[in-house]
C-alpha positions in Angstrom: 0.0 0.2 0.2 1.3 3.6 -0.9 0.1 6.0 1.9 0.0 9.6 0.7 -0.1 12.3 3.2 -1.0 16.3 1.8 -1.5 19.6 2.9 -0.7 20.8 6.5 -2.9 21.2 9.7 -5.9 21.3 10.1 -6.3 20.6 5.7 -4.1 17.4 6.1 -5.2 14.6 3.9 -4.6 11.3 3.8 -4.7 8.7 0.9 -4.4 4.9 0.8 -3.4 3.5 -2.6 -3.6 -0.3 -2.9 -0.8 -1.4 -5.1 -1.2 -5.3 -5.0 -3.3 -7.1 -2.9 -3.6 -11.2 -2.8 -5.6 -13.4 -0.9 -5.8 -16.9 0.6 -8.4 -18.8 2.5 -7.4 -21.8 4.8 -9.3 -24.5 6.7 -9.7 -24.9 10.6 -6.9 -28.0 9.8 -4.4 -25.3 8.7 -4.6 -23.3 11.8 -2.2 -24.6 14.8 -1.8 -24.2 18.2 1.8 -21.3 18.9 3.1 -20.5 21.9 0.9 -17.5 22.5 -2.9 -18.3 20.5 -2.9 -19.7 17.3 -0.4 -20.1 14.6 -1.3 -18.8 11.0 0.5 -20.0 8.0 1.2 -17.5 5.3 3.0 -18.2 2.0 2.1 -15.4 -1.1 4.0 -15.2 -4.3 5.3 -11.3 -4.2 5.3 -9.8 -7.8 9.4 -8.7 -8.3 8.7 -5.3 -10.0 7.2 -4.3 -6.2 8.6 -1.7 -4.0 9.8 -2.6 -0.5 8.7 -1.4 2.9 9.5 2.4 3.2 9.0 4.8 5.5 11.9 7.0 4.7 9.2 10.0 3.7 6.3 9.9 6.6 4.4 12.3 3.5 4.8 9.1 0.7 5.0 5.3 2.6 5.0 1.9 1.0 3.7 -0.2 3.3 3.1 -4.1 3.1 0.0 -5.4 5.6 -1.4 -8.9 6.6 -5.1 -8.7 7.5 -6.5 -12.0 9.1 -9.9 -12.5 9.4 -12.2 -15.5 10.9 -15.4 -16.5 11.9 -15.4 -17.3 15.7 -17.9 -17.5 18.1 -19.1 -13.6 19.5 -17.4 -11.3 17.7 -15.4 -12.4 14.6 -11.7 -12.1 14.4 -10.3 -9.1 12.1 -6.5 -7.6 12.6 -4.3 -6.3 10.6 -0.6 -6.7 10.9 2.5 -4.4 9.5 5.2 -7.0 8.3 8.5 -5.9 6.4 9.4 -6.8 3.2 12.7 -5.9 1.6 14.6 -7.2 -1.4 17.5 -9.1 -0.4 20.8 -11.2 -2.0 18.6 -14.0 -2.9 16.1 -11.9 -4.8 15.4 -12.9 -8.6 17.0 -10.1 -11.1 14.9 -8.7 -13.0 15.9 -9.0 -17.1 16.8 -5.7 -18.8 14.4 -6.2 -21.3 10.9 -7.5 -19.2 8.6 -4.1 -18.2 7.6 -3.7 -14.7 4.0 -5.6 -16.0 5.4 -8.4 -17.0 7.5 -9.5 -14.0 5.7 -11.9 -11.0 8.0 -14.6 -10.5 6.3 -17.0 -8.9 7.1 -20.4 -6.9 3.8 -21.9 -7.5 1.2 -21.9 -10.5 -2.4 -20.1 -9.1 -4.7 -22.4 -7.9 -8.4 -22.0 -9.6 -10.8 -19.9 -7.8 -13.0 -21.2 -5.1 -15.9 -18.6 -6.0 -15.1 -17.4 -9.7 -16.3 -14.0 -10.8 -15.6 -15.2 -14.2 -17.3 -17.9 -15.8 -15.1 -20.5 -17.8 -16.6 -22.7 -20.3 -16.1 -23.8 -24.0 -17.3 -21.6 -26.5 -19.1 -22.1 -29.5 -17.1 -21.3 -31.9 -14.3 -23.6 -30.4 -11.7 -22.8 -28.0 -12.1 -21.5 -24.3 -14.4 -18.7 -23.3 -13.9 -16.2 -20.4 -17.1 -14.8 -19.8 -17.0 -11.7 -17.5 -21.3 -11.1 -16.4 -22.6 -7.7 -16.2 -23.3 -6.5 -12.8 -20.3 -9.0 -11.6 -19.0 -6.3 -8.8 -22.0 -4.9 -7.3 -20.1 -3.1 -4.2 -18.5 -1.3 -6.7 -20.7 -0.4 -8.9 -22.8 0.7 -6.1 -19.7 3.1 -4.8 -19.6 4.5 -8.5 -23.0 5.4 -9.1 -22.8 7.1 -5.5 -20.1 9.4 -6.6 -21.9 10.2 -9.6 -25.2 11.2 -7.7 -23.3 13.6 -5.7 -21.5 15.1 -8.8 -24.2 15.4 -10.0 -26.1 17.1 -7.3 -23.3 19.4 -6.8 -23.0 19.8 -10.4 -26.9 21.5 -10.3 -25.9 23.2 -7.6 -23.3 24.8 -9.3 -25.5 25.7 -12.6 -28.4 27.4 -10.3 -25.9 29.8 -8.8 -24.7 30.5 -11.9 -20.9 29.6 -10.5 -17.8 30.5 -13.2 -18.7 28.1 -16.4 -15.1 26.3 -15.4 -16.7 24.8 -12.0 -19.4 23.4 -14.6 -17.2 22.1 -16.8 -15.0 20.2 -14.2 -17.6 18.7 -12.9 -19.4 17.8 -15.5 -17.1 15.9 -16.9 -16.3 14.3 -14.1 -19.8 13.0 -13.5 -19.8 12.1 -17.3 -17.2 9.9 -16.6 -18.5 8.2 -13.5 -21.5 7.5 -15.0 -19.9 5.6 -18.1 -17.8 3.6 -15.6 -21.0 2.9 -13.7 -22.9 1.8 -16.8 -20.0 -0.6 -17.7 -19.9 -2.1 -14.1 -23.7 -2.5 -13.9 -24.3 -3.5 -17.9 -21.2 -4.4 -19.3 -20.2 -7.7 -20.0 -17.1 -9.3 -21.7 -16.4 -12.8 -23.2 -12.8 -13.4 -24.0 -12.0 -16.7 -26.4 -9.0 -18.1 -26.6 -7.6 -20.8 -28.7 -4.2 -22.2 -30.2 -4.1 -19.7 -33.4 -6.3 -16.4 -31.5 -7.6 -14.3 -28.9 -10.6 -12.5 -29.1 -12.4 -10.3 -27.0 -16.1 -9.4 -27.5 -17.5 -6.8 -25.5 -21.5 -5.2 -24.9 -22.8 -2.5 -22.5 -26.3 -1.9 -23.1 -26.0 -3.4 -26.8 -23.0 -1.3 -27.7 -21.1 -3.9 -28.9 -17.1 -4.3 -29.5 -14.5 -6.7 -30.7 -10.9 -7.3 -31.1 -8.7 -10.1 -32.5 -4.8 -11.2 -31.9 -3.2 -13.9 -33.0 -1.5 -16.4 -30.6 2.1 -15.3 -31.8 1.1 -11.4 -31.7 0.3 -12.1 -27.6 3.5 -11.3 -25.4 2.2 -11.8 -22.1 -0.6 -11.2 -19.6 -0.9 -10.1 -16.1 -3.3 -8.6 -13.6 -3.2 -4.8 -12.9 -5.2 -2.7 -10.4 -7.3 -0.4 -12.1 -9.8 0.5 -9.4 -9.9 0.0 -5.5 -12.5 0.8 -2.9 -11.8 1.6 0.7 -7.8 2.6 1.5 -6.1 -0.7 3.4 -9.3 -2.2 4.3 -10.5 -1.9 1.2 -10.6 -4.1 -2.3 -8.6 -3.9 -5.0 -10.6 -4.8 -8.9 -7.8 -5.9 -11.0 -7.9 -5.9 -15.0 -6.3 -8.6 -17.1 -3.9 -6.9 -19.3 -2.7 -7.7 -22.9 1.0 -7.2 -24.0 1.8 -7.6 -27.8 4.6 -8.0 -29.6 4.9 -4.3 -30.4 4.9 -3.7 -26.5 1.2 -2.1 -27.0 -0.8 -2.4 -23.7 -4.7 -3.8 -23.8 -7.4 -4.2 -21.2 -9.3 -7.5 -21.6 -11.4 -8.6 -18.5 -12.2 -5.7 -15.8 -13.2 -5.6 -12.0 -11.8 -8.7 -10.6 -11.6 -8.3 -6.6 -9.7 -11.6 -6.1 -5.4 -11.1 -7.2 -5.5 -15.2 -7.7 -8.6 -15.3 -9.7 -6.9 -12.7 -12.5 -3.8 -14.5 -12.5 -5.2 -17.5 -13.3 -7.2 -16.5 -15.9 -4.1 -14.8 -17.3 -2.1 -18.5 -16.6 -4.8 -20.0 -18.9 -5.2 -18.1 -21.6 -1.1 -18.4 -21.8 -1.2 -22.2 -21.9 -4.0 -21.7 -24.4 -2.6 -19.6 -27.1 1.0 -21.5 -26.5 2.7 -18.8 -24.4 4.0 -21.1 -21.6 5.5 -23.3 -24.4 7.3 -20.7 -26.1 8.4 -19.6 -22.8 9.9 -23.2 -22.2 11.0 -23.2 -25.3 13.3 -19.9 -25.2 
């Protein structure tokens, strides 16, 4: 998490930006008795391109946090701990040709999600399809809709009070942007179809359709990227599956996945289908 503080005195404000978020579900059989209370096993593969813990600038800090939640009798357990994360002599190096987004060394491939957001099935036209249904992230859609209403109300007040046109344009622009994002979250769907020869993307938002196609040989990498978040350190990061082609151009495929593991699993599945894993092994 990147914690940024700006302003002075009573005007100070702090924003917390999630840069990466992983989640693991543990069964009761994995919790062990420790010297003081219970011992919870942790195992996260951290992407190589992320920053180490850094408190050198109180106005711009990098923190690594572990949040543990459990349903227990009475009040549920919910605690957050800060943990130090640093590069060491044993940390893997980043090859000079790799971009930040393409680097994600993992000791183990991600497991299939227990409660998936994306529906994976055989595609009618052949291959495998990854279907992102409309309204898949209700909490995010509701939050964006609320902000759109607030900006719309502010825009109405500005127009009624005949404030300078500059403010009306700024608030109107952001309100329109929030409305577009909200409509996409509520009503937008996407279908990624992958086979050994090509990868296609089909989108649909209230009848507004879009299609894009890549040859399998033109796909360089796929990776998850945070493009939206709700709340700060206790919020949720929403991932978009990104595609990089051989010309180093980036494209957004499926959006609004609240689980990093699922987003990474989708990337790995598509890479295997189009033969990217085999190419990497051969290289």
